[in-house]
C-alpha positions as CSV (number, residue, x, y, z in Angstrom):
1,M,0.1,-0.3,0.0
2,H,1.4,3.4,-1.0
3,K,0.3,6.0,0.8
4,S,0.4,9.7,-0.4
5,T,2.9,12.7,1.5
6,T,3.2,16.4,-0.4
7,A,5.7,18.5,-0.2
8,N,4.9,22.1,0.7
9,I,7.2,24.0,-2.6
10,S,6.2,27.4,-1.2
11,K,7.1,29.7,2.1
12,Q,4.1,31.1,1.6
13,A,0.7,29.9,3.3
14,S,0.2,27.0,2.0
15,T,-2.9,25.5,0.1
16,P,-3.0,21.8,-1.6
17,A,-2.3,23.7,-5.3
18,D,1.0,24.6,-3.3
19,H,2.0,20.4,-2.9
20,V,3.2,17.3,-5.2
21,P,1.8,14.6,-4.3
22,L,4.2,12.4,-3.4
23,T,4.3,8.3,-3.2
24,D,5.8,6.4,0.0
25,N,8.1,4.6,-3.4
26,Q,9.6,8.3,-3.6
27,V,10.2,9.8,-0.5
28,L,11.9,6.2,1.0
29,D,13.2,4.2,-1.2
30,K,14.5,6.3,-4.5
31,A,17.2,9.6,-5.0
32,A,15.0,12.3,-6.7
33,V,15.6,15.6,-7.4
34,I,12.8,19.4,-8.7
35,L,14.4,21.2,-10.3
36,A,13.1,24.6,-10.1
37,H,14.7,28.0,-11.6
38,N,13.1,31.4,-11.5
39,H,12.0,33.6,-15.3
40,P,12.4,37.6,-13.7
41,S,10.9,38.5,-16.8
42,G,7.7,37.0,-15.0
43,I,6.8,34.9,-17.8
44,A,7.2,31.2,-16.9
45,E,6.3,29.9,-19.4
46,P,8.8,27.2,-20.0
47,S,11.1,27.6,-23.6
48,Q,12.5,25.4,-25.8
49,A,15.9,25.5,-24.1
50,D,14.5,25.1,-20.4
51,I,12.6,22.0,-22.2
52,A,16.0,21.0,-23.3
53,I,18.0,21.3,-20.4
54,T,15.8,19.5,-19.0
55,K,15.7,16.3,-20.3
56,K,19.5,16.8,-20.4
57,L,19.6,16.5,-16.5
58,A,17.1,14.0,-16.4
59,D,18.8,11.4,-18.8
60,A,22.6,12.6,-16.7
61,L,20.8,12.1,-13.4
62,A,19.0,8.1,-14.4
63,L,22.3,7.3,-14.5
64,I,23.2,7.4,-10.9
65,D,19.4,6.4,-10.4
66,V,18.0,9.9,-9.4
67,K,15.2,10.6,-10.6
68,V,13.4,14.1,-11.8
69,L,10.3,14.6,-10.4
70,D,10.0,17.7,-11.7
71,H,10.5,20.9,-12.7
72,L,9.5,24.7,-11.4
73,I,9.8,27.7,-13.0
74,V,9.1,30.6,-11.1
75,G,7.1,34.0,-12.8
76,D,4.8,36.0,-11.8
77,S,2.7,32.0,-11.1
78,V,4.7,28.9,-10.8
79,I,4.9,26.4,-14.0
80,S,5.2,22.6,-13.1
81,F,7.1,20.7,-15.9
82,A,4.8,17.6,-14.6
83,E,1.3,19.6,-14.1
84,K,2.1,20.1,-18.7
85,G,3.0,16.9,-19.2
86,L,6.3,17.7,-20.0
87,M,8.3,15.8,-17.7
């Protein structure tokens, strides 16, 4: 049975949208990272370069059994690659 745990991705007051669901396997049994960076322009949409570097990092980390769970881009809003189906 896999219980669900959440990771707060905001230092502000949290809401359900501020949490990424994680299973026990992701928390206890595996090495994993969530990538994040900002877009000072305020436009959080991922660029082709963002998508390409995320794939390169995920491929490289997979060589040492580290899974990339998500990549967050912070601008005027927060965009999740996982939620957009880009992982």
